[in-house]
N, C-alpha and C positions, 0 to 999 in steps of 0.2 A: 676628473674621471667620472664618467656616467655610471651610475650604480643603482641597485635596488634600494628602496628605503625600508626600514623596518622599525617596529615598535614592539617592545616586549612588556607584558604584564604578568607578574606572578610566576615567572619561570615556567617549569613544566606543569604547574598547577592550572594555568589557564592559557587559552589561545583562541584566536579566531582567524579564519581564512581572510587574507587581505584582499581588498577590492580596489582595483585600479580605476583611475578616472583620467580625463583629458588633462594635459599639461603636467606640471610637476606635482606629484602626489606621493607623500610618505605613506608607508603601509605598516601594519602591525605584524610582527613575527616573534618567535621565541628567540631569546638571546642564546647563541650557541657557545659563548665564552671565548676567551682568547685563543687564537691560533686555529679557529674553525671557520669553515665557510658559512656565512649567515644564511645563504639560500636554502640550506638543508633544514632550517628550523622554522616550521610553519605553525602558527597559532591555531588552536581550536578552543571554542568556548568551554569553560568549566561547567559541568552539569551540577546544578544546585537543586536539591530536592525541595519541593514545596512543603514537605512534611516537617522541615526544620522550623517552620513558622506555625504559630497557632492561628486561629481564625481572625485574630485582631491584628491590625496594622502596627500597633505599638511594639509587639514582639519583634517583628521584622525590622522595624526602624532602629531597635536597640542592638541588633546583631551586628558585630563588626566583622566584615568579610575581607579577606586578604591578610597579608602579613604572616604567611605560613610557608612551610617548605624549607629545604636545605640546599646547600651548594651555591656556587657563585652565580648561577643563572636564576635562582629562586626569587620570587617576589619582585620582579622588575618589569617596568614598561620600557622596552627597547625601541627607540625611535631612530630609524636608519633613513637618512635623507636620500632622495632620489639623486641629487648631485651633492658632492662634498661642499661644505660651507667654509669659505676662507675669509669671512668677514664677520663682525659681531652680529648676534641675532637674539631674538626673543622667541619663546615658545608659549603658546596657550593650549593646554590640554583640557578639553571639556568632558563632562560625564553626564549621562542621563539615567534616570530611574534609580539613582543613589546619590550619596554625597561623599566627597573626600574627607577623611579625617587624618590627623597627624601630619607631620612635615617630613617628606622623604629626603633622601640624599641623591647625589648624581654621580654617574661615571661617564667618561667620554671615550669614544673609539674611533679609530681610522680603519679603513679597509686597505690592506696591502695590495701590491701589484698582483699577488697571487690570489687575491680575493678573500683572504682570511681576516679575522678581526684582531686588532691590536689595541690594547688598553693604553690611553694617553695619560700623561701627567702634566701638572702645572698649567691647565687651562684656567685662566683667571675670570673674574666676574661671576656670572651665573648665580645671582641671588634667586632664591626659590621661596614661593609663598603659596600656601594652601588655603583656599576658600571653599565653601560647600560645593559649588558646581564646577570648579576648575582648579588647575594647578598652573601658576604663572612662573615662568623661568625667564629671567631678564639679564641682558648684557653679557651673554657668553662670548668670550673672545678667543677664537681658535688660534690666532697668530701668536699666542704666548706659550704654546706647548714647547716643552724642552726635549721631546722625543726625537731621536735621530733616525732617519730612514736608512736602514742598513743595506737596502738594495740600490737606491738611487743616490744616496748620500744627502747631506744637508738636514736641517731641522724641519720637522713636520709642521706645516702651518695650515692644515685643513682638518676639519672634523667631519666624520662620515656618519656617526651615530651617537646617541645619548641614551643611557639607561637611567630611568627614574626608579630608585630603589626604596622599598619600604612603604608602598602605598596601601591603604586600606579604606574600606567604605562602611557607611551605615545609612540609615534612612532609606532602606531598600524595600519598602512595603510593596512596591510593584512586583517584586519577585514572588510574592505569595500566589500569583496567578501563573500557572504553568505556561511556558512559551515566551514569557517576558524576559528581556535581556538588559543588563547593564551595558551601555555602549560608550565608546570613547571616540573622540574626534578632536579636531583642533587646527591650528595654523602655526606656521613658522614665518616670522617677519623680521624686518630690520629693527634696530633698537629704538627707532622713533615710531614704530608701528604704522609706517606710511606705505611700505612696500611688502607685499606677500611673496616670500620666497617659495613656499610650498604649502599645500593643504594636507592635513593629516586625514586620511580616508577613514570614515566611520567604521568601527569594528565592534563586534560583540565580545565582551570580556567574560561575563557570567551569564548563563541562560538557565532559567528556572524550569524544572520539569518534574514529572512524577517519578517516584522511586522504582516503579514497576512498568515494564513494557507489556502491552497486550498485542496479540497477533491472531487474526482469524484467517486461516489458509484453506484454500479449496482442496477437496479431495480429488482423486484421479477421475477424469471424465469417464462416464459410464455409457455403454452402448446397450440398448435393449435388443435382445437376440431375436431376429426374425425367423430363425430356424427352430425355435422352441415350439412345443405343441401344447396348447394353441400358440400361434405366433405372437411374439412380443409380450409374453407373460413372464419372462425371466431376463436376467441381466447377464451380459457376457463379460468375463473378467480379462479377456484377451488371451486366455490359454485354453480356449474351447471348453471351459467349465462354466456352467451356468449357476446362478445363485439368485436368491430373492432379496439380498441385502447389499446396499451400497453405502460407502462412507461419503457423506456430503462434505465434511470438512473437519478441521481440527482447530481447537482454541489453545493457544500457548501463552504462558506468562514467563517473564524473565526479569531478573534484577538488572537495573541500569547502573548499578554501582554509583548511585547518586551520593553526593557528599553532604556533610552537615555544615554548620555555620563556620567551622574552622577550615573549610575547603580541603579536608583530609580524611574525615571520618566516613567510612564506606558502609552503606546499609547492606546487610546480608540476610534479609528476611527470607525464610523458607516457607512461611505460611502467610497468606494475605488475610488479615483479620477483618473480613467484611463479607457481606453477601453480594454475590455477583449474579446477575441475570443474563443468560445467553438467549437472545431472541433471534430466531431464524425465519427468513422469508424466502420462499422458493415456489415457483409455479407448479412443481410436482406435488405439492401438499394438497392440491385440490383434485388430484388424480383418484379415480374410483378404486384403483388397484392398491392404494396405500393401506397398510395395516397399522403401522406405528412408526414413531421416530424416537430413538433412544440416544442416551449420552453416557459416556464413561468418564468419570473424573479421575485424573491422575492415571495410574497404571492398573488400578484394581476396582475402585468403588463404582459400581454401576448405579446410575440414577434410574428412577422409575420411568419407563417408557410412556410416551404420550400417544394416545389414539386420536383419530380424526375428530372425535367428539370434543376434544380439548383444544383443537386448533381454533384460532381466532383470526378471521379476515386474512387467511393465507399465511399465518405465522404460527410458530410453536415456540414456547419458552421453557427454560430450565433454570433453576436456582441452585447455587452452590454456596455453602456456608463454610467459612474457614478454608477457603480454596487453596489447594497446593499449587506451587509454581509449575508443577509438571503439566498442568493443563488438562484438556479433555478431548475426546473425539465424539462426533455426532454422526449417527447413521440412520438410514431410512430402510424400512422393510416393506416388501410387497407381498400380496397373497399367493402369487405363483400360478394363478388361474385366470385372472382378469387381465386383459390386454392393457399394457402401460402406454399411455399417450405419449409421454416424453415432454421435456421442457428444456428451455435454455438455462444457462447457469443462473442460479438465484443469488441472493445476498444474505448476509447475516450481520447482526449488530450485537455487540457485547455491551451491556449497560450495567454499570456498577451501582449498588445501593448499599451504603455504609450503615452499620448497626450502631456505631458509637463514634464520638470524636477522636481525633488523634490516631486513627488507623492508617495503614498504608493504603492509599487510594489506588484503585484500578482504573486506568483510563478507558473510556469508551472507544470502540473501534468498529469499523465497518469493512467487510471484505467479501470477496466472491465465494460461492460454494460450487461444488462439482456440477458440471452439465450432464444432463441425462437425455440422450437422443436415440432415435431408432436407427438401426442399421439396415442397409439394403433398400429395397423398393417398398414404399408405403404410400398408397394413393387412395383417396376416397372420391367416388364418382356418384353424382346424384341423379335422381329421376330417370331410371331405366324403365321402359315400357314393358309390361308383362305380355304374355301371349294371349291373354283373355282379359276382358273388362274394358274400361273406358279408353278409347283411342287405339285399341289393339288391332282393329281391322285396317287402320290407316298407317300406323307407325310400327316399326320394329327397331329394337335396340341391339347393338353389337359392341363388344369390347375387343380391342386389339392390344394385346400385351406383348411388348418387345423386350427380349433379353439381349442387352447390348454388351454383356460381359463375355469373357472368353471361356466360360465354363457353363455346363448345363445347370439348370436350376428348376426349382419347384415354386409355383405361385399358389398362394392360398387366397381363395375368393370367399369373403364373408358377406352374406346378404343381410341387410338391415331394413327395418321399416323406415320409409322415407320421411314419415311424419314424426315418429317418436324416437327413432334411433335404436330401438330394441333389436337385438340380434335374432334373425330368423333361422339361420343355419350357415354352414360353410362346407367347402370342398377344395381339393387341390388339383392342379394340372401341371404336367411337366412341360418345360419349354427349353429347347436345345440352345446352345450358345449361338448368338447372332441371329436367332430365329424369332418369328412373330407368330403368335397364335391368336386366331379370332374365335371368340365365344359369343354366341347370341343368347338372347333371353330364353329361348327354348332349351339351350344347353344348361343354362343356370337352373331353370325350373325342373329339368330332369334330375339334377343332382340335389337340389333343395326343393322337394316336391310341394312345400307349403308356401313357396315364394309368391305364387300367383293367386293364392286363396282369397285375398282381399279384393282382387281386381283393380288394385291401385298401383301406381308406380312405386318402385323400391330403389334403394341405393346399395352399392357394394364397396367394400374395402379390399383392395388388391395389394397383397404384400408378398415379398419374395426374397430369397437369399441371393439376389443378384442385382446388378444395376440395370436400369431400363426405364421404360415409360409406358403409359397406358392411354389409349384413345377411347373416348365414349362417342360412338357414332349412332345417329338416328336415321333410319331409312324411311322415306316417304313413298308409299306404294302408289300414290296418284301421280306425283311429279316425277318419280323415279330418281330423286336426288338424295344424296347423303348430306347430313348436317353434322359438323363436328361440335359436340357439346363438352369437349375435354376441359374447357375453362370453367365449367359449372361444377365446381368441386369444393370440398373443404380444404382450403389452403394450408391449414395447420398440420395436416397429415401428409402433405405432398412431399414425397422424397425423390421424385424423378426430376430430370432436367426441365 
């Protein structure tokens, strides 16, 4: 009968997802016990906390892992063969990143025609030997079983699985590094070790990790409100209410229920006894509209807000001492009068700094922060010719603003010094749905009377509460031709197609 193979280590205490390979390959699964379908029992690696070890390898090497739990399926490595074995065989089970200790015992199983596990008796041979890096099982003879098949009749002469009971490890210094695993693999051969019946697919039995999980989650994406006055000075919350503060993200900590050296003790720390630095990086931190960035630890303790004077290379940092597992939120506040440029989602890093040895460590983590972007139309156009001054007798500049949306809208035109970027003034104009409005430099200077005072070219920022586009056209009075300068713009502010 063709069947799945399975191996069980430590009953419910340990498990790893089995990996299949080409050809005959035994896999590792949890022993479901007699009368149960083995396919329902999938192994997952035990989480062993790195905190159970001191900084020295000797402590980790002295810890005996395994040999715990209760019930018929506890503390077993169940090896279920891909195909039932009806001839004598040997098994070699290898271990990495630890050493086997003690000498286990064995159980044999067959899989019934219904697929359930049935414990066998009187399987002879099967000498077992434990050496540091392997368990050797020799000369198991399935033809000697005295179990009668109650469905098909006759004596069972096939073995489908074997449980190695009472295995434990030591010399596991590698587990002091989070992410390291004790792995199991091996082979099933004939009694002369000349023919390989099946390979035991490598699986993780124990995986070391920190006792605490860290998570940095992005806040809800924020839209800069183009209908605010002045435009883009406030944030839209999605309910037509504007605000100056947005939540960039949240930092959360949770216990991983990591276990101790006996694979059963659960850590339930409510306080992390360390100093944790939260360092945030976001493009919006360089925005002139930013007033401060603040953080709230847990549900009530507000940390001191940081102003732009305390930002370093586009980052801002906060330190928490004796940090609660509840975590914290981080928010950014704008002044409400300066136009917010907007930026794509930034990143954050959480960097732990411990104050003393033997504390519960906090893993470093990197994650995205909320995106902050402008809503509607936002276009910057450079080098418009004024009605007087250099080039004014030859060239004329015109803007064509198109409202491609289905509703009427208002465009705000902000005039700036082309060289310094300083704002000269602004005005608004209405544009009907689906319509295009042409505005010349003469119209601009009528509304912003100081625009032409320098006699030099200026630039404009066109924003509106509608979707659309803007063209920057230059008229040559000698040739009588128009030149489209729309591509000559600050792309960072371009919000049109």
